[in-house]
N, C-alpha and C positions, 0 to 999 in steps of 0.2 A: 129479341132486341127491338127497341122501338124504331119507328120510321124516322129517318133523319130529315130535317127540314131547315130552312126554306130551300126552294129550288126555283130560280128565276134567271132569266137572261138579261134583266134590267138591273141598273144600280139601285140597291135598296139598303135600308138601314133599320136597326132596331135599337132604340135608346133604353138603357137600364139605369135609371137614376138611383143613387145610393138610398134615397128615402123610400124607394119602393121595394127594396130587398126584403126577403123574409128574415125574421129575427126570432131566435130562441135563446133563453138564458136559463140554464139549469144550475146556476150557482158556480159550479166548477168549470162550466163552459159557457161562453158568450159568443154566439155565432150569427153571422149575417149571410144569407144565401142569395146569390144572383139567380139561381135556378131552383125549381122545385126539388125539395130534399126533406126527407124525414117527416117531421110534423107539419111542414109548410108545403102546400101545393098551390101552384098557379098554372092554370091551363095554357096560358100564352108564354110561359117561361119554363118550358121543359128541357130545352136544349138550344144550342146554336150550332147547327151542323153536327160534327162529331164531338163538340164540347158539351158535356152533360152536366157537370157540377163545377161551381166555383164558390167555395165557402171561405169566408174571412173569419177565422177562428181565434179566439183568445182563451187560453187555458190557464187556470189558477196554478200556483206553485204545487208541485208534487202530484198533481191530478192528471187525468188523461183517459184515453180510450182503451178499455181492456181488450183482451184477445178476441178477435172476431174475424169472420171469413170474407173473402172477396173472390170474384171469378170474372174473367174476361172483361177487365177494365184496366186502363193505364192510369195510375194514380200518382200525381205529382204534388210534392210539398215544397213550398218556398217560404222559409222563415223570414219575417220582417223584423222581429226582435226576439231575443231570448234563445233558449236551447230546447230542442225537441229530441227525445230519446225514442228509438225505433227498435223493434224486435220482431222477427217473423220466422215462419216455418222453413225458410231456406237456410237458416242458421245465422242470418245477419243480425247483428246486435251493435248499434252505433248511435251517434249523436249528430244532429245537423244544427248549424248555427247560421246567423245572418251572413249572406254571401254564398251559402250552399244551396244546391238544388238536388232534390231526391226524387227518384222515380221507381215505382214498383209496378212491374207487369204482372198482374194477378193471374193471367192465362188460365190454365186448367184448374186452378184453385190454390189459394194461399191463406194462411192464418197470420195475423199480425196485431201488434199493439203499439200505441203511441202515447207517450207521457211527457209532461213538462219535466225536464231534467233538473230544474232548479227547485230548491225548497224555499226560495225567498222571492223570486221574481216571476212575473207572468211571461208567457210566450205567446206571440201572435204570428200565425202563419196562414198562408193561402193553401187550401186543399183543393186540388183540381182533378176532375175525372174526365178522361177522354175515351170514347168508344174505340176499341181496337180495330186494326186493319185485318188481322188474322186471329180467329178464335182458337182457344185450346192450346196455345203455346206453353212451353215449359216456363213456370214462374221464374222471374228474375228480379234483381234489385241492383240499383246503381245510385251513386251520389257523387257530386263534384263541387269543388269550391271555385267560384268565379271572382275575379278581381273587380271591385266596384269601380276602379279607375277605367276599366275596359268598357264601361257603358256610358261614360260621360259624353254627352252630345253626339252619341251614335247608338245604333242598335247592337246589342250583344246577344247573340244566339246562345241559349242555354239548354234548349231541348230541340232535337232534330233527328230524323231518321237517316240522315246522310252526312252530317257534319261531325267529324271525329273529335272536334274540340268540345262538343256539347254532349249531354247525356242522351242515350239512344231511346227512341220511342217506337212502339209497334203501331204506327199510324203515320200518314202523310201530314204530320202536324209539326209546327215550329213555334217555340216560345222565345220571345225576345224581350229583354229588359233595357231600359234607357233612363238616364237622368239628364234632363235638359235644363240648361241655363235660360234665364228670362230672354224671350225674343228669339231663341234658337228654333230653326225650322229643319225638319227632316222629311224624307220621303221613304215609304215602305213599299217594296215591290213583292207581290205574291209569287210563290214558287211555281205555281201551275194554274191553268184555267180551272174554274170551278171551286177555287178556294176562297174563303172569306176570312176577315180579321175581326177579332173581338178585342177591343182596347179597354183595359181596366186601369183607371188612374189611381195609383197608390197614394200619391200626395200631390198638392199643387193645383194648378189651373192650366188647362190645355185646350187647344182647338184641334179637332180631328175633322178634316174636310170642312163642313159647314156646321159642325156640332161643338158646342162649348161644354167642357167637362170640368167638374170640381172634384175634390177628394172623394174617392170611392165610387164615383159615377163610372159607367161603362157604356160603350156603344159598339154594336156589331154592324159591319158593312160587308156587302158582297156584290159582285157584278162588275168590278173594275180590276185592273192589273196593278194600279199604283194608288197610294193614299198619302195625303199631305198632313203633317203635324206641325203645330206651332205652340210653343210654351209661352204663356202669359207671365208666369212667375216660375221659379225653380220647381220642376215637376219630375216625379218618378212614375213610370208607367210600365205596364206589362202588355205586350201584344201577343195574342194567341191566334195563329193561323191554322185553319182546319178545313178539311173537305166539307162541302155543303150538301153532298148527297152520297 
């Protein structure tokens, strides 16, 4: 397992402009990578604390990822539009849609496949990998549907190790979604010292602390307990809180 970084007692940030993401297009898959992945490697973008992968994937109708293995990784899928079919070696066989959040704890080892369930429309989803807190656990799968109204002008926790309303994760990590009206301001409080937040702007225009973000930009902050957000226009965002060491 790679060394987690950064580790600092001061307030620091790392900007991830959308234009600097890695990009691959295999015809059936059009993917943008915020961190080193597959055919794209960037030595300064290997992880943000326990956050290892954030891929913005568009899959053509009826296409997808054939059966392949994973081990000791927490893998979260968040559909932005379309339908994603999932099948794995735990016996799970299901479909996730907009509003759903799926998590797979690969643990000691799991085989799975993911395909666009539609034969007519594309599917766009965020594929996110988090390094686990405990290695070698029994593989598990979970998904849950969240009300989009529950994130309007507030943070809606969708992934958590302690919140029973969210899907459980094998790490001290928290995922929160929000849809903010123009001019709306919010604060985000980290759950424990040593945690950082990675904000990925799905759509809109937003200011995080002193950083302006536009569609698909991201920024990581660590070293503070609380962070301020302000939407310039209607904005959809994902905040991922993770241990930084």
